[in-house]
N, C-alpha and C positions, 0 to 999 in steps of 0.2 A: 551424362548421368541424368536419368529421368527425374530423380527427386529434386534436382536443382530447378526444374520448371515450376515446382509447387512451393518453393521456399523463398522467404525474403532474403535480401542481401546479408542481413545480420546473421541469420541462421546458416547461410552458406559459409560465412567466414568461420563460424564456430565448428562447422563440420569439416572444414578443409583438411585438418590433420587426422580425421577419423575415417580413413578410407574403408575399413571393414564395415563400420556402421553404415556408411553411405551405400555400400554395395548391398547390404542386407535390406536397406530401405528401398533401393532400386528394385530388388527382386520382389519385395512386398507390393510395390506399386504396379509392377508388371503383372503379377499374379491377379491383383484386383482388377486391372484393366481388361485382362483376358477373360476373367470371370464375368465382368459386366457385359463384354461383347458377346460371350456365349449365352448369357441370360437373355439378352435382347434377341439374339438369333433364334434360340430355342422357343421363345415365347411366340414369335411371329411365324416361324417355319412350321412348328407343330400346333400352332393355334391353341395354346394353353394359357392358364392364368399366370400372373407374375409370381405368385406363391409357388406354383408347380415348377416354373422355370428356375427359380432360385433353389428349390429342393433338388432338382436335377443337377444343378451345378455342384451342390454340396456332395451329393452321392458320387459324382464322377471324380471330384477333386480328392476326396478322402478314400476312394476305391471301395466304398461300402457297397454301392451298386445294388440297392434293394430291388430295382427292376419293376416297381409298381406302376411306373409310367415311362417306359423306354421310348426312345425315338422311333417313330413309325415311318417317316419319310426318308428318302435317300439323302436329301440335304441335311436333315436333322441328324442322321446317323454319322455322316461325314463330319459335321460340326462337333458331335460328341467324341468321335475318334481323335480329331485334332486337339480339342480342349483336353481330353484325357491324357494325351501324350505330353502336351506342353504343361498343363496344370500339375500333373503328378510330378514331373521332373522339377518344376520350379518350387513346388511346395516341399518336396523332399530335400532339395538343396537349401531352401530357406530354413527349415527346421535344423538341419545339420549345422548351418552357418551360425544360428543363434547359440547353439551349444559351444561352438568354437569361439564365438565372440565373448561368451561368459568366461571361458578359460583365459582368453587373451586379457580381459579386464582384470582378472585375478592376478595374472602375471605382471601386468602394468602397475597395479597397485602395490604389489610386493616389491617391485624394483624402483618404486618412487617416481613413476612416469605420469601420475595423475595429480591434478591440482587438489589443494586442500578442500575437502568437502564440509568442513566444520565452521560453525559460527560461535561467537562468545566463548572461545577457547584460548589455548596458549600455543604460541608458535616458538619453538626452540631451535636456534641456529647453532650448528656444530654439536654433534652428539658427544656428551661429556664422558662417555664410558658407561658400561652397564651398571656397575655398582653405584656410581653417583646418580645415574638416571633413576634407578629403582628407588633410591632414598628420596630423591626430589619428588618423584611421582607419588610415593607413599604420603609425603607431607601435603602435597597439593590435593590429593583425593581424600585425605582425612576430612578436610573442610567441605569439599564438594566431590562426592564419589563418582559423579558422571561427567566431570569436566573433560572436554576433548583436548587432545594434545597432538600437534603436528611437529615432527622433527624434520628440519631442513639440513641436509649434509651432502657434501660432494665426494667425501672419502669413502663412505659406506656404499656397498652394492645393494644392501638391504638391511633392515633392522634385524637384530638377533631374534630367533624364533620365539623365545620366551617373552620378548617385548612386543613383537608384532601381533601376537595372539591376544594381547590385552584389549579390552573393549575401548572404543572411542580413541583409537590410536592410528595415526597416519604417518607415512614416510614420503618425503619429497626430495628427490635427488636433484640438486641444482647448485650452480656456482654463485658465489656472492657477487660476482661481477656481471651476472646476467640479469637483465631487466625482467625477463620472463619468470625468473625464480621468485621475485617479490610479488609479481602479479598472481602467480599460481599459489603463493602462500596465503592469499586472501587476507592481508594484514588489516585492511579497513574493517573487516567483519569480525575481527577477533579482539580479545580483551587485552592480552599481554604478549609482548615479544621479548624473549630472553636470548642474549647472545653470550655464548661461552667462547673462550679463546680457542683459536685453531690449534695452538700448541701451548699448553699450560706451563711449560718449562722455559719458554722463550719470550722475554719481555717485548720483543719486536712484534709479537702477535697482537699487541695492543693497537698497532697501526692498522692491522687487518680488521680488528674489531671496530675501529673508528670508521672505516669504510662501510662496514655492514650497518652500523648505526645510522650513518648518513643516508644510506639507501632505504632503510626502514622508515626513517622520518619522511622521506619523499613519498612513500607508498602507503604508510599507515594512516589511520583515521585520527581525528583530533582527540578521541577518547582512548586510543590505544596506548597503554603504558609500555615503556621500553626500559629494560634492565640489562646491564652488561657487566661481565666479569672482567676485572682488571688484574693483569699479572704483576705489574710493577706500579706502586703508588706514585712514582715520579712521573708517570705518563698520564696522570689525571688531567693535566693541562689540555690534552688533546680533546677533552669532552667539556671544556669550559662553557661553550655556547650551545651545548646539546641539552635536550629535555630528558635524556636518558639518566637513570639512576645508577650510580657506580657501586658495585659490590667487589670487595677485594677477593681475588682468586686464592690468596694465601691466608684466608681467614682462620683456617685451622692452625697454621703456624703461629699466628698472633695469639690465638687462644692458649697454645702450649706455653709460650713465653709469659703470658699474663698469669697463667697458673703457677709457674715457677716462682714468681714474685709475690703473688697474692693467692694463696690457697683457696679453692672453692669458688673463685670468681668465674672461671671458664665454665664449669658445670652449671652455674647459676644463669649465665647468659645463654648457654645452650638450651636449657629448659625453657627460657623465656622465648626463644625463637622457634621451638618445636610446637607445631599445632596440636600434637598428641599429648602434650604435658599440661595444658591449661595455663592460666595466668599469662595470656598473650598480650603483646603490644597492639595498640589500636591507634590509627591515625585519624584525627578529627579536625574539623575546621571550626574555630571559634567565631561566633557572631554576636551573641548577647554579652559576652565577657570581654570584648575588645576594649582596651583601655585599662583593664585590671593589671595589677602587678603579678609576677610569678608567685610571690609570697601569698597574696590574696587567694590565688587559685589553689594553692596547697592547703591553706587553712580551711576554706569553705568546702573543698573536695572531701576532706576528712570528716567534717561535720555532717554534710549531706549523705555521704556514703554510709556513715555509722547509723544515721537516723533511718535511712531507707533500706538498710540491710545489704549494701553492695560492698565489694572489695575492689578499690580503685586507687591508683597512685599516679600522679603526674610524673612523667619520666624525662621528657626532653621537648624542646621547642625547635621547629623548623622555620628558618628565615632565609629567604632568597635561595631556597632549595638546599640549604646546608643545615645540618643538625647543630643545635646548641645544647650540649649536655651540661647539666647542673647550672641552669641560668641563675643569675643573682636574684635575690628576693625582690629587689626594686626594678627589675627588668620589666618593661611594659609589653603587654601582648598587643601586637599591631594587627591591622585589618587583614593583611595577606599572609599572616603566620598560620602554621599548622601546629598541632599539639600531638605528641606521642604520649599515650597513657597506657598503663598496664591494667588489665581487667581480668577478673576471675569470672568466666562465663560470658553471657551476653549483656550488652549495655546499649540502651537507646540514648545516644549522646544528646539529641535535641531535647529530650525530656530532662536529662540530667543537667544540661546547661541552664534550662529554665528554672530548675530547682536551685541551682547555684545563685541565679539572679534573685530569686525570691528570698533565699536565706540572707543574702547580703542586705537586701532592702529592709527586711524585718529588723536586722540588727541596727541598721542606720536609723530607722524610725524610732527604735527603742532608745538609742543614744540621744536623739534630738529631744525626746520627751524628758 
């Protein structure tokens, strides 16, 4: 292959599995080399300028043939005949191959044979079904309308037409046991990886999810978040040493049961989780209020929020990656803790935390006086 003489070893490796593209590049290089050879021949045989020689090459290759400076010598005419036959054949083949390559790439993309082209997006393993996926996508893109999504699945032959036609959508067909799947998913360059169970009705699917999470951790970047769905809560021990966040697959069942015992609880939590409803939870990292009690956080949050015109409520504390709901009033906020707060609209937490610190200091100074 001609093109291999002009490429580095790294580029050769990348093009190894793209034979059609390599063949097109070979034809292009061949056409250029023949054109250069004819340009040189025509210039010296016909004793014309370089500009005139290049102009003659273009006329002959494109079959325009203006004839304003045709070859006058026998050698020049034979060179024109030879280049005309080879150049026109190669150029026509090249143009046809480019159109074929474009169609091939469209088919490869549709069938999930191309690597994930996106960055700062979301990679979803195991297509969860169209209705669930549409709902998930609606919530994701309410906050960020342009966020790219790559679906990795080995059961699908292609994404449903209504899904594949959406903007910033990519499909990758690959096995969870294949190393190439995770490399092609470009996990290091993306924001979140979400793993749905291979079979939402079979608790043993949690073991398969564990394998997928292990592989994702191996190939993902340090800043890539991993979220997995769990079919059976008894299998949570499988993920004890994982940095992945567990979400119960049967969350809707738990909501139904909760609603039976406590009316309006489930709709309240549902509205809390929906981006489209407002009053959303927000995860923040405390710095200035480390050492405060949970009771102090609640008291000063109410005072500062009322004074500054914000709507905010402390909701839960995250310690050692596990949520603590309804912490006791005397529970201390430690350095590595996270806080879940509910906020109406947007909130600059660093600014708000500074206001909390200022409010407490003012009250302390007032009491000392």
